[in-house]
VOKOLRO-638146 format. One record per residue (C-alpha): residue number from 0; x, y, z; residue in one letter. Coordinates in steps of 0.5 Angstrom, whole numbers, always signed. Each point is the difference from the previous one (the first is absolute). Layout:
BEGIN
+-----+-------+-------+-------+------+
| seq |    xx |    yy |    zz | type |
+-----+-------+-------+-------+------+
| NUM |     X |     Y |     Z |    A |
...
+-----+-------+-------+-------+------+
! end
This chain:
BEGIN
+-----+-------+-------+-------+------+
| seq |    xx |    yy |    zz | type |
+-----+-------+-------+-------+------+
|   0 |    +0 |    +0 |    +0 |    X |
|   1 |    +3 |    +7 |    -2 |    X |
|   2 |    +1 |    +5 |    +6 |    X |
|   3 |    -4 |    +6 |    -1 |    X |
|   4 |    +4 |    +7 |    -1 |    X |
|   5 |    +2 |    +3 |    +7 |    X |
|   6 |    +2 |    +6 |    +3 |    X |
|   7 |    +5 |    -1 |    +6 |    X |
|   8 |    +2 |    +5 |    +5 |    X |
|   9 |    +5 |    -1 |    +6 |    X |
|  10 |    +0 |    +3 |    +6 |    X |
|  11 |    +8 |    -1 |    +1 |    X |
|  12 |    +5 |    -5 |    -2 |    X |
|  13 |    +0 |    -7 |    +1 |    X |
|  14 |    -8 |    -1 |    +2 |    X |
|  15 |    -2 |    -5 |    +5 |    X |
|  16 |    -7 |    -1 |    -2 |    X |
|  17 |    -5 |    +1 |    -6 |    X |
|  18 |    -6 |    +3 |    -1 |    X |
|  19 |    -4 |    -2 |    -6 |    X |
|  20 |    -6 |    +5 |    -1 |    X |
|  21 |    -5 |    +0 |    -5 |    X |
|  22 |    -4 |    +6 |    -3 |    X |
|  23 |    -7 |    +1 |    -1 |    X |
|  24 |    -5 |    +0 |    -6 |    X |
|  25 |    +3 |    +4 |    -6 |    X |
|  26 |    +6 |    +2 |    +4 |    X |
|  27 |    +7 |    -2 |    -1 |    X |
|  28 |    +6 |    -2 |    +4 |    X |
|  29 |    +2 |    +7 |    +1 |    X |
|  30 |    -6 |    +2 |    +4 |    X |
|  31 |    +2 |    -2 |    +7 |    X |
|  32 |    +8 |    +2 |    -2 |    X |
|  33 |    -1 |    +7 |    +3 |    X |
|  34 |    -2 |    -3 |    +7 |    X |
|  35 |    +7 |    -3 |    +1 |    X |
|  36 |    +3 |    +6 |    +3 |    X |
|  37 |    -6 |    +2 |    +3 |    X |
|  38 |    +1 |    -6 |    +5 |    X |
|  39 |    +6 |    +2 |    +3 |    X |
|  40 |    +3 |    -7 |    +1 |    X |
|  41 |    +6 |    -1 |    +5 |    X |
|  42 |    +6 |    +0 |    -4 |    X |
|  43 |    +2 |    -6 |    +4 |    X |
|  44 |    -5 |    -4 |    -3 |    X |
|  45 |    +1 |    +1 |    -8 |    X |
|  46 |    -6 |    -3 |    -4 |    X |
|  47 |    -1 |    -1 |    -8 |    X |
|  48 |    -7 |    +2 |    -2 |    X |
|  49 |    -2 |    -3 |    -6 |    X |
|  50 |    -6 |    +3 |    -4 |    X |
|  51 |    -2 |    -5 |    -6 |    X |
|  52 |    -5 |    +3 |    -6 |    X |
|  53 |    -6 |    -4 |    -1 |    X |
|  54 |    -1 |    -3 |    -7 |    X |
|  55 |    -5 |    +4 |    -4 |    X |
|  56 |    -7 |    -4 |    -1 |    X |
|  57 |    -7 |    +2 |    -2 |    X |
|  58 |    -4 |    +2 |    +7 |    X |
|  59 |    -8 |    -2 |    -1 |    X |
|  60 |    -2 |    +5 |    +5 |    X |
|  61 |    +3 |    +6 |    -4 |    X |
|  62 |    -3 |    -2 |    -6 |    X |
|  63 |    +5 |    -5 |    -2 |    X |
|  64 |    +6 |    +5 |    -1 |    X |
|  65 |    +7 |    -2 |    +1 |    X |
|  66 |    +4 |    +2 |    +5 |    X |
|  67 |    +5 |    -2 |    +6 |    X |
|  68 |    -4 |    -5 |    +4 |    X |
|  69 |    +2 |    -6 |    +4 |    X |
|  70 |    -7 |    -4 |    -2 |    X |
|  71 |    -6 |    +2 |    -3 |    X |
|  72 |    -6 |    +3 |    +4 |    X |
|  73 |    -6 |    -3 |    -2 |    X |
|  74 |    -5 |    +3 |    +4 |    X |
|  75 |    -1 |    +6 |    +6 |    X |
|  76 |    -2 |    -5 |    +5 |    X |
|  77 |    +4 |    -2 |    +6 |    X |
|  78 |    -1 |    -8 |    -2 |    X |
|  79 |    +2 |    -2 |    -7 |    X |
|  80 |    +3 |    +6 |    -2 |    X |
|  81 |    +7 |    -3 |    -1 |    X |
|  82 |    +2 |    -4 |    -6 |    X |
|  83 |    +3 |    -6 |    +3 |    X |
|  84 |    +4 |    -2 |    -6 |    X |
|  85 |    +3 |    +7 |    +0 |    X |
|  86 |    +1 |    +0 |    +8 |    X |
|  87 |    +4 |    -7 |    -1 |    X |
|  88 |    +4 |    +3 |    -5 |    X |
|  89 |    +3 |    +6 |    +3 |    X |
|  90 |    +0 |    -4 |    +7 |    X |
|  91 |    +5 |    -5 |    -4 |    X |
|  92 |    +4 |    +7 |    -3 |    X |
|  93 |    +1 |    +2 |    +8 |    X |
|  94 |    +2 |    -7 |    +2 |    X |
|  95 |    +5 |    +1 |    -6 |    X |
|  96 |    +3 |    +6 |    +3 |    X |
|  97 |    +0 |    -3 |    +7 |    X |
|  98 |    +4 |    -5 |    -3 |    X |
|  99 |    +5 |    +5 |    -4 |    X |
| 100 |    +1 |    +4 |    +7 |    X |
| 101 |    +2 |    -7 |    +3 |    X |
| 102 |    +5 |    -1 |    -5 |    X |
| 103 |    +3 |    +7 |    +1 |    X |
| 104 |    +1 |    -2 |    +7 |    X |
| 105 |    -6 |    +3 |    +4 |    X |
| 106 |    -3 |    -6 |    +4 |    X |
| 107 |    -7 |    -1 |    -1 |    X |
| 108 |    -1 |    +2 |    +8 |    X |
| 109 |    +3 |    +7 |    -2 |    X |
| 110 |    -5 |    +1 |    -6 |    X |
| 111 |    -7 |    +4 |    +1 |    X |
| 112 |    -5 |    -1 |    -6 |    X |
| 113 |    -4 |    +7 |    +0 |    X |
| 114 |    -5 |    +3 |    -5 |    X |
| 115 |    -6 |    +5 |    +0 |    X |
| 116 |    -7 |    -1 |    -3 |    X |
| 117 |    +0 |    -6 |    -5 |    X |
| 118 |    +8 |    +0 |    +1 |    X |
| 119 |    -2 |    -2 |    +8 |    X |
| 120 |    -5 |    -5 |    -2 |    X |
| 121 |    +6 |    -4 |    -4 |    X |
| 122 |    +5 |    +1 |    +6 |    X |
| 123 |    -6 |    -3 |    +5 |    X |
| 124 |    -1 |    -6 |    -5 |    X |
| 125 |    +8 |    -1 |    +0 |    X |
| 126 |    +0 |    +0 |    +7 |    X |
| 127 |    -5 |    -5 |    +1 |    X |
| 128 |    +3 |    -5 |    -5 |    X |
| 129 |    +7 |    +1 |    +0 |    X |
| 130 |    +5 |    -6 |    +3 |    X |
| 131 |    +5 |    +6 |    +2 |    X |
| 132 |    +0 |    +2 |    +7 |    X |
| 133 |    +0 |    +8 |    -1 |    X |
| 134 |    +1 |    +6 |    +4 |    X |
| 135 |    -6 |    +3 |    -1 |    X |
| 136 |    -7 |    +2 |    -4 |    X |
| 137 |    -2 |    +7 |    -1 |    X |
| 138 |    -7 |    +1 |    -3 |    X |
| 139 |    -2 |    +7 |    -1 |    X |
| 140 |    -7 |    +2 |    -2 |    X |
| 141 |    -1 |    -7 |    -3 |    X |
| 142 |    -4 |    -6 |    +1 |    X |
| 143 |    +0 |    -8 |    +0 |    X |
| 144 |    -1 |    -1 |    -7 |    X |
| 145 |    -2 |    -8 |    +0 |    X |
| 146 |    -3 |    -1 |    +7 |    X |
| 147 |    -2 |    -7 |    -2 |    X |
| 148 |    +8 |    -2 |    -1 |    X |
| 149 |    +1 |    +2 |    +7 |    X |
| 150 |    -1 |    -7 |    +3 |    X |
| 151 |    +5 |    -5 |    +0 |    X |
| 152 |    +5 |    +6 |    -2 |    X |
| 153 |    +8 |    -2 |    +2 |    X |
| 154 |    +2 |    +7 |    +1 |    X |
| 155 |    +3 |    +1 |    +7 |    X |
| 156 |    -5 |    +3 |    +5 |    X |
| 157 |    +5 |    +3 |    +5 |    X |
| 158 |    +2 |    +5 |    -6 |    X |
| 159 |    +0 |    +7 |    +2 |    X |
| 160 |    -6 |    +4 |    -3 |    X |
| 161 |    -1 |    +7 |    -1 |    X |
| 162 |    -7 |    +2 |    -3 |    X |
| 163 |    -2 |    +7 |    -1 |    X |
| 164 |    -6 |    +4 |    -3 |    X |
| 165 |    -3 |    +7 |    -1 |    X |
| 166 |    -7 |    +1 |    +3 |    X |
| 167 |    -3 |    +3 |    -6 |    X |
| 168 |    +3 |    -4 |    -5 |    X |
| 169 |    -5 |    +1 |    -6 |    X |
| 170 |    +3 |    -6 |    -4 |    X |
| 171 |    +1 |    -5 |    +5 |    X |
| 172 |    -4 |    +1 |    +6 |    X |
| 173 |    +4 |    -1 |    +6 |    X |
| 174 |    -6 |    -5 |    +2 |    X |
| 175 |    +4 |    -5 |    -5 |    X |
| 176 |    +6 |    +1 |    +3 |    X |
| 177 |    -2 |    -1 |    +7 |    X |
| 178 |    -4 |    -6 |    -2 |    X |
| 179 |    +6 |    -3 |    -4 |    X |
| 180 |    +4 |    +1 |    +7 |    X |
| 181 |    -5 |    -4 |    +4 |    X |
| 182 |    +0 |    -5 |    -5 |    X |
| 183 |    +8 |    -1 |    +1 |    X |
| 184 |    -1 |    +1 |    +7 |    X |
| 185 |    -5 |    -6 |    +0 |    X |
| 186 |    +5 |    -4 |    -4 |    X |
| 187 |    +6 |    +1 |    +5 |    X |
| 188 |    +3 |    +6 |    -2 |    X |
| 189 |    +2 |    +6 |    +5 |    X |
| 190 |    -2 |    +7 |    -3 |    X |
| 191 |    +3 |    +7 |    +2 |    X |
| 192 |    -6 |    +4 |    -3 |    X |
| 193 |    +0 |    +7 |    -1 |    X |
| 194 |    -5 |    +5 |    -3 |    X |
| 195 |    +1 |    +7 |    -2 |    X |
| 196 |    -5 |    +6 |    -2 |    X |
| 197 |    +2 |    +0 |    -8 |    X |
| 198 |    -3 |    -3 |    -6 |    X |
| 199 |    +3 |    -5 |    -5 |    X |
| 200 |    +7 |    +2 |    +2 |    X |
| 201 |    +6 |    +1 |    +4 |    X |
| 202 |    +1 |    +5 |    +6 |    X |
| 203 |    +6 |    +3 |    +4 |    X |
| 204 |    -2 |    -4 |    +6 |    X |
| 205 |    -1 |    -6 |    -3 |    X |
| 206 |    +7 |    +0 |    -3 |    X |
| 207 |    +3 |    +2 |    +7 |    X |
| 208 |    -4 |    -7 |    +2 |    X |
| 209 |    +3 |    -4 |    -5 |    X |
| 210 |    +7 |    +3 |    +1 |    X |
| 211 |    -1 |    -2 |    +8 |    X |
| 212 |    -2 |    -7 |    -2 |    X |
| 213 |    +5 |    -1 |    -5 |    X |
| 214 |    +5 |    +2 |    +5 |    X |
| 215 |    -2 |    -5 |    +5 |    X |
| 216 |    -1 |    -6 |    -5 |    X |
| 217 |    +8 |    +1 |    -2 |    X |
| 218 |    +2 |    +3 |    +6 |    X |
| 219 |    -2 |    -7 |    +4 |    X |
| 220 |    +3 |    -5 |    -5 |    X |
| 221 |    +6 |    -4 |    +3 |    X |
| 222 |    +5 |    -3 |    -4 |    X |
| 223 |    +1 |    -7 |    +0 |    X |
+-----+-------+-------+-------+------+
! end
């Protein structure tokens, strides 16, 4: 499987961990690139941020217009909106990116999978099904794309999970995010939940909370 093109940003020499961060519908890998310096991460925990570009595909809810998308969105309902084949395809791409980071010398338990909106949905799906013990999952303004697949999924349940949502998100109602968090908790995950008075976006307070979470994730890792 061919890897997607990626934007890469490092916060220092010899990164000790990697954050693979998937963008939302119609955006690209540059979308969250400007956030990296705003995180003000500690110099002693240099990280590599990888922002892949989604493939271009027709999107049903946008009249079949072709745009960057990790999967097709076939309805506006919470259930059944995600094209399962596309979710599986993009999950496989994310797993290939995880494998590449491992080949580059970053252990799986130093790799965070992250995403916004549909990118977050793919990150959730990857965390549910990967056999690797990852460092964490960061799911922003998103939802569980394939709820029927949560049963029997093999992902580690002690994975640190950061979920955040805007309280007046008009595109993905916060209730969808909360329901997804509850389903993940019922499946055995522990969720650190945050909500903010914002729409379908990222705000400065959220960036600070992400920075705190990432610093904790990478700060407590011990060698060996």
